[in-house]
C-alpha positions as CSV (number, residue, x, y, z in Angstrom):
1,M,0.0,0.0,0.0
2,R,2.8,2.3,0.9
3,K,4.5,1.6,-2.4
4,L,1.3,2.3,-4.2
5,L,0.8,5.6,-2.4
6,S,4.4,6.6,-3.3
7,V,3.8,5.8,-6.9
8,V,0.6,7.9,-6.9
9,A,2.3,10.8,-5.2
10,L,5.2,10.6,-7.7
11,I,2.8,10.6,-10.7
12,A,0.9,13.6,-9.2
13,A,4.1,15.5,-8.5
14,T,5.3,14.8,-12.1
15,A,2.0,16.0,-13.5
16,L,2.1,19.2,-11.5
17,S,5.7,19.8,-12.5
18,M,4.9,19.3,-16.2
19,A,1.9,21.6,-15.9
20,A,4.1,24.3,-14.3
21,C,6.7,23.9,-17.0
22,S,4.0,24.1,-19.7
23,G,2.6,27.2,-18.1
24,A,6.0,28.9,-17.9
25,Q,6.6,28.1,-21.5
26,D,3.2,29.5,-22.6
27,A,3.9,32.7,-20.6
28,G,7.2,33.4,-22.3
29,E,7.1,31.4,-25.5
30,E,7.9,33.0,-28.9
31,P,4.9,33.9,-31.1
32,T,3.7,31.3,-33.5
33,S,5.7,31.7,-36.8
34,L,3.5,32.5,-39.7
35,G,6.3,32.1,-42.1
36,T,7.8,34.3,-44.8
37,L,5.7,36.8,-46.9
38,K,7.1,38.3,-50.1
39,V,5.5,41.7,-50.7
40,G,6.2,44.1,-53.6
41,V,6.1,47.8,-53.2
42,N,7.0,51.1,-54.8
43,P,9.9,52.9,-53.2
44,V,8.1,55.9,-51.5
45,P,6.1,55.7,-49.3
46,H,5.2,52.1,-49.6
47,A,8.6,50.5,-49.0
48,E,9.2,52.9,-46.1
49,I,5.9,52.0,-44.5
50,V,6.4,48.2,-44.9
51,Q,10.0,48.6,-43.7
52,F,8.6,50.2,-40.5
53,V,6.3,47.3,-40.0
54,K,9.2,44.8,-40.6
55,D,11.4,46.6,-38.1
56,N,8.9,47.3,-35.4
57,L,5.8,45.0,-35.6
58,A,6.3,41.9,-37.8
59,E,8.6,39.9,-35.5
60,A,6.3,40.1,-32.5
61,A,3.5,38.9,-34.8
62,G,5.5,36.0,-36.1
63,L,5.8,37.3,-39.6
64,D,8.9,37.4,-41.7
65,L,8.7,40.0,-44.4
66,E,10.7,40.0,-47.6
67,I,10.3,43.4,-49.4
68,E,10.9,43.7,-53.1
69,V,11.0,47.3,-54.5
70,F,9.7,48.1,-58.0
71,Q,10.1,51.4,-59.7
72,D,7.0,51.1,-62.0
73,Y,3.3,50.3,-61.8
74,V,3.3,47.3,-64.1
75,L,5.8,44.7,-62.8
76,P,4.4,44.4,-59.2
77,N,1.2,43.0,-60.6
78,K,3.0,40.7,-63.0
79,A,5.1,39.3,-60.2
80,L,2.0,38.8,-58.0
81,A,0.2,37.0,-60.8
82,D,3.0,34.6,-61.6
83,G,3.6,33.8,-57.9
84,S,6.9,35.6,-57.4
85,L,5.1,37.7,-54.8
86,D,2.5,36.9,-52.2
87,A,1.1,40.4,-52.1
88,N,1.8,43.9,-53.3
89,Y,1.1,47.3,-51.8
90,Y,1.0,50.3,-54.3
91,M,-2.4,50.4,-56.0
92,H,-5.5,52.5,-55.5
93,G,-9.0,51.4,-56.4
94,P,-9.4,52.8,-59.9
95,F,-6.0,51.5,-61.0
96,F,-6.6,48.1,-59.4
97,D,-9.9,47.9,-61.4
98,S,-8.3,48.9,-64.7
99,Q,-5.5,46.3,-64.2
100,V,-7.9,43.5,-63.4
101,E,-10.1,44.4,-66.4
102,E,-7.1,44.7,-68.8
103,F,-5.1,41.7,-67.7
104,G,-7.7,39.5,-66.1
105,Y,-5.8,39.3,-62.8
106,D,-7.5,37.2,-60.1
107,F,-6.7,39.6,-57.3
108,V,-8.5,40.9,-54.2
109,P,-7.9,44.2,-52.4
110,Y,-7.9,45.0,-48.7
111,P,-9.0,48.3,-47.1
112,G,-7.1,51.5,-47.8
113,I,-3.9,52.4,-45.9
114,H,-2.9,55.8,-47.1
115,I,-3.6,58.5,-49.7
116,E,-1.0,60.3,-51.9
117,P,-2.7,63.4,-53.1
118,L,-2.2,64.0,-56.8
119,G,-0.5,67.3,-57.6
120,V,-0.1,69.7,-60.5
121,Y,3.5,71.1,-60.6
122,S,5.4,73.6,-62.6
123,T,8.9,75.2,-62.6
124,K,7.5,78.2,-64.6
125,Y,4.1,79.2,-63.1
126,E,2.7,79.5,-59.6
127,T,-1.0,79.6,-60.5
128,L,-3.2,78.2,-63.3
129,A,-4.1,81.8,-64.3
130,E,-0.6,82.3,-65.5
131,V,-0.6,79.3,-67.8
132,P,-0.4,80.6,-71.4
133,E,-2.2,79.8,-74.6
134,G,-1.0,76.5,-76.0
135,A,0.7,75.3,-72.8
136,Q,2.1,71.8,-72.8
137,I,0.9,69.7,-69.9
138,G,2.4,66.3,-69.0
139,V,-0.1,63.7,-67.8
140,S,0.3,60.0,-67.0
141,N,-0.1,57.5,-69.7
142,D,-1.7,55.1,-67.2
143,P,-5.5,55.3,-67.9
144,A,-6.7,55.4,-64.3
145,N,-4.2,58.0,-63.2
146,Q,-4.6,60.0,-66.4
147,A,-8.3,60.2,-65.8
148,R,-7.7,61.3,-62.2
149,G,-5.4,64.1,-63.4
150,L,-7.8,65.3,-66.1
151,R,-10.6,65.5,-63.6
152,L,-8.4,67.5,-61.2
153,L,-7.6,70.0,-64.0
154,E,-11.2,70.2,-65.1
155,A,-12.3,70.9,-61.5
156,E,-9.9,73.9,-61.5
157,G,-11.5,75.2,-64.7
158,L,-8.5,74.7,-67.1
159,F,-10.7,72.8,-69.6
160,G,-13.9,70.9,-69.8
161,L,-14.2,67.1,-70.4
162,A,-16.8,65.4,-72.6
163,D,-19.3,63.2,-70.8
164,T,-17.8,59.7,-71.2
165,G,-20.4,58.0,-68.9
166,D,-18.8,55.2,-66.9
167,V,-15.7,55.2,-69.0
168,D,-12.7,57.1,-67.8
169,P,-11.9,60.2,-69.8
170,T,-8.7,60.4,-71.8
171,V,-6.6,63.1,-73.5
172,N,-8.9,62.8,-76.5
173,D,-12.0,63.8,-74.5
174,L,-11.5,67.6,-74.1
175,A,-14.8,69.2,-74.9
176,D,-13.9,72.7,-74.0
177,N,-10.3,73.9,-74.3
178,P,-10.2,77.7,-74.1
179,K,-6.4,77.9,-73.8
180,N,-5.8,75.2,-76.4
181,V,-3.5,73.4,-74.0
182,E,-1.7,70.3,-75.3
183,L,-1.8,67.2,-73.2
184,I,1.3,65.0,-73.5
185,E,1.3,61.4,-72.2
186,L,4.3,60.1,-70.4
187,D,5.2,57.2,-68.0
188,P,4.2,58.5,-64.6
189,Q,7.6,57.8,-63.1
190,L,9.2,60.1,-65.7
191,L,6.9,63.1,-65.2
192,G,8.7,64.5,-62.2
193,V,12.2,64.1,-63.6
194,N,11.1,65.8,-66.8
195,L,9.0,68.6,-65.2
196,Q,11.2,71.3,-66.7
197,D,10.1,70.2,-70.2
198,F,6.4,71.0,-69.5
199,D,4.5,74.1,-68.5
200,L,2.6,71.9,-66.1
201,A,2.8,68.2,-65.1
202,V,0.3,66.1,-63.1
203,I,2.4,63.9,-60.9
204,N,1.5,61.1,-58.5
205,G,2.4,61.7,-54.9
206,N,5.0,59.0,-54.6
207,Y,6.9,60.2,-57.7
208,A,6.7,63.8,-56.6
209,I,8.4,62.8,-53.3
210,E,11.1,60.8,-55.1
211,T,12.0,63.9,-57.2
212,G,12.3,66.1,-54.2
213,L,9.0,68.0,-54.6
214,K,7.0,68.9,-51.5
215,P,3.3,68.7,-52.3
216,S,2.1,71.1,-49.6
217,T,4.4,73.9,-50.9
218,D,5.4,73.1,-54.5
219,A,2.1,72.0,-56.0
220,V,0.2,74.5,-58.1
221,I,-2.9,72.4,-57.3
222,L,-3.1,69.6,-54.7
223,E,-5.9,67.1,-54.6
224,S,-7.9,67.0,-51.4
225,G,-7.5,64.0,-49.1
226,E,-11.1,64.3,-47.9
227,D,-13.5,61.7,-49.4
228,N,-10.6,60.7,-51.7
229,P,-11.3,57.4,-53.5
230,Y,-7.6,56.9,-54.3
231,A,-6.4,55.2,-51.1
232,N,-3.5,52.8,-51.6
233,F,-4.0,49.3,-50.2
234,L,-2.5,45.8,-49.9
235,A,-3.6,43.3,-52.7
236,T,-3.1,39.6,-53.1
237,R,-4.2,36.7,-55.3
238,T,-7.7,35.5,-54.5
239,E,-6.4,32.1,-53.5
240,L,-4.4,33.8,-50.7
241,K,-7.1,36.2,-49.4
242,D,-7.4,34.3,-46.1
243,D,-3.7,33.3,-45.9
244,P,-2.7,34.1,-42.2
245,R,0.5,35.9,-43.5
246,V,-1.4,38.3,-45.7
247,V,-4.2,38.8,-43.2
248,K,-1.6,39.6,-40.5
249,L,0.3,42.1,-42.7
250,N,-2.9,43.9,-43.5
251,E,-3.7,44.1,-39.8
252,L,-0.3,45.5,-39.0
253,L,-0.6,48.1,-41.8
254,H,-3.7,49.4,-40.1
255,T,-2.3,49.7,-36.6
256,P,-2.1,53.0,-34.6
257,E,1.7,52.6,-34.8
258,V,1.6,52.8,-38.6
259,R,-0.8,55.7,-38.6
260,Q,1.5,57.6,-36.3
261,F,4.5,56.7,-38.5
262,I,2.8,58.1,-41.6
263,E,1.8,61.3,-39.8
264,D,5.3,61.8,-38.3
265,T,7.2,61.0,-41.4
266,Y,5.2,62.8,-44.2
267,T,4.5,66.1,-42.5
268,D,4.2,68.0,-45.8
269,G,0.9,66.5,-46.8
270,A,2.4,64.1,-49.4
271,V,1.0,61.0,-47.6
272,I,-2.2,60.9,-45.5
273,P,-3.5,58.0,-43.4
274,A,-6.7,56.5,-44.9
275,F,-7.8,54.7,-41.7
């Protein structure tokens, strides 16, 4: 009987010890590893924002981020479609829709993270009233961003656009052009570096930043961030929409820490939180 009681006591003590060890491990254990996520970004501000997440938030969340930087708007989607990337972060809604329609991408977007207000810039004029007859205006050759720029210029009264219904207007849709301005299409990443060749150029916020322009002080016109439909977001292939890695990155990109980073880093209005 004494031997039996000793065995029972030993089993009980062992069980308590194992439970205590397990509890201690749970309390201080490393977060569950979600694995590696390859995400494609444009240099500014996307790469900077994701790098902030990588440096400050990802490890604690068990996420290993591999960041690949692209200089253009075409290759990040090709890489996502062919599986070279798991997600990308650089598109806004109208551009996303145009890419899906044109190339048949099976992608899904997540909620908006930030807005880069579109700006009209010039090295020659400070107001639209100064723009002369026959002025040459550089606009993006990307359909979605071209339409965005044309609507901005129309809203400021430089010209009028034809009613194109649900179809985005293009440089061929000027219905009223009192100054006979000439619209010249160019790759969006080249508009900033070639600004001196135009009377005006409509430049995306990220490329404006890259060329040293400060939207809040250098833009002749700056798009409002209020009720702006052009928030940039994370996107992935539909098959990965519930992948824990992608879901976690999207969560991290919407944290108060990221919002504070955006507000503290881009103080000139070039980048505005969208959440």
